[in-house]
N, C-alpha and C positions, 0 to 999 in steps of 0.2 A: 652743124645743122643743116637739113637739109626740108626744104618748100616746095612740094609738088604737087600733082593732081593724080587722085587715085590710081586714075588709068593709065598713067605710067610708070603704075609699081615696075613693070617686068623690069626696066633699068636698073634697080635697086634689088635683085636677087643675087648677083655677084656679093652681095654685102654680107650674107651668110643664110642658111637655111631658117635662124628664127625671125630675120626682117620678111623675108619672103613671105613665109608661115603666117607673118601678121598680117602685109599686107594684104595675102592672099584673100583671106578670111574680112578684111577690110572691105574688098569691091562684091566679094559674095553674099555678103550678110545684107540682110535688111534689117540694117541700122539703125533706122528711125522706128522700127519697134521691138529694138533692143528698152528692156525695164531697168529703168534706174538702178546702180548698184554695179558690184563687183562680179564680173562671169570670168569661168575658170578654163582656159584651153591646155593648161599642162599644169595644172598648180601653182606656183611659185613663183616658176618657171619664165611663163608665159599665160597673163590674167589682160584683160581690159576693167576698166571700171564706165561708166554710162554716167552721167549725170546733166542736170538741167538746173540753168540757171540763169540772173540776169547780169549784162558784164555790168561793171562798170570806172568809173575815170580813172583813168593811168594814177592820179593820185591817191588812191585806196588802194593802188596795188602792192603787192609784194612780189620780191624777186624769190624762188630761188631753185634749188639744185638739187642732183640726187649724184649717188656712189654708187651705187648697187642695180640700176636698171636704166635700161635706155625708155627713152618715150615716145608714140608715138601719137601725135593727135589731127582728131579726125573731126572736124566740125559739120553735122548730121542738118541741122537746122538754123538761123542766124548765121550772126558775121561776129567775129571780134579780130581785139587786134594782141598781139602777144607779143611781149617784150625778148631780146634775144640780146645777151653778154655772154665773154667770157667770163666762165665764172674767180678768176685769177683777176682780175680790174674792179671786182665788186669787196666788200667788206663784212665778210663772216658777221651777224648778227644775236643769231641762236641756231643751235642744232638738233633735232630729236633725231636719235640713232636707229631707235624700235621702226618709225615713219622713213628711214633712209631721204630725211629732206633737211637741208638747211636754210635758213635764212638769210638774205643780203641785204643791203643796201649799194647804192650808187645810180649808175645812171647807162644804159644801151638804146641800141634800135629797137623801133616796134613796125612790124611786117601784119596786112591784114589779113587772115585764113577767111575762107566763107565754104562752104558745102562744094564737094569733090576735092577741098586740096586737105594735104595729108602734111604733116611737120614732125621732122624727126629730130630728136634733142638725146646728146650723146650726153653721157655724166659726164661733170663738169661744165655743160653747157649750162649757165642761167635762163633760167627764163621767166617771164612774167606774165601768167594767162589770166583770161575773161574779161580783158579792158576793153571798153566802148570803142565804138569806133567815131560816132557823133553825140550819141546820147544813148545812156542804158538802153540794152532792148533783151531781149529772150533769144538762149540758145542751147540746144541739145551738143553736146559734146563726148565722145571717147576717145577715152589713153588708154591704149596698150602700155602693160608695162613685158618688158624684156627683160629680164633677168642679164647680166653680163656675170664672166669669168670674172674673178677678183683680182686674178694675176695679171690677166692680161688686157681685162676693160673689153673684152670683145663680148659678140652675145653670143649668150649658151644655146647650144642645136635645142628645140626644146623636143621631150621624150629623150634625151638621154646626155652624157658629159661632154 
């Protein structure tokens, strides 16, 4: 897991071209103007989902983990807490293969994510997004999905294998 400022994206270009492309896109795009929904950058290999919602108390949250995608979370407006834990420390309660999501139960640590921050979550890193900081509040968030090579669990190069 990585939590840093989008303005520090240059520090993470050695992680590969797909992550570099995602972070560059986040830095140069007017994220506040993006309509809610899916926006493709390179088909299923690299896309983002923009959403707006009300944060909720941690007691109402659900742990999730992915196997086929790296998530890059960016809060555009508002502030939220995001839980983090290695998935191996949690118990799987259900799995939706088509959606590349497993739901888990257990506990972890919580970090505050605010506008200008980005958080990278690798396959196998459980997270609980959308939690309220003090009280529920509105958030606009972008989640970039970066496909990983199933053999190595490393991000695929956008536009190629």
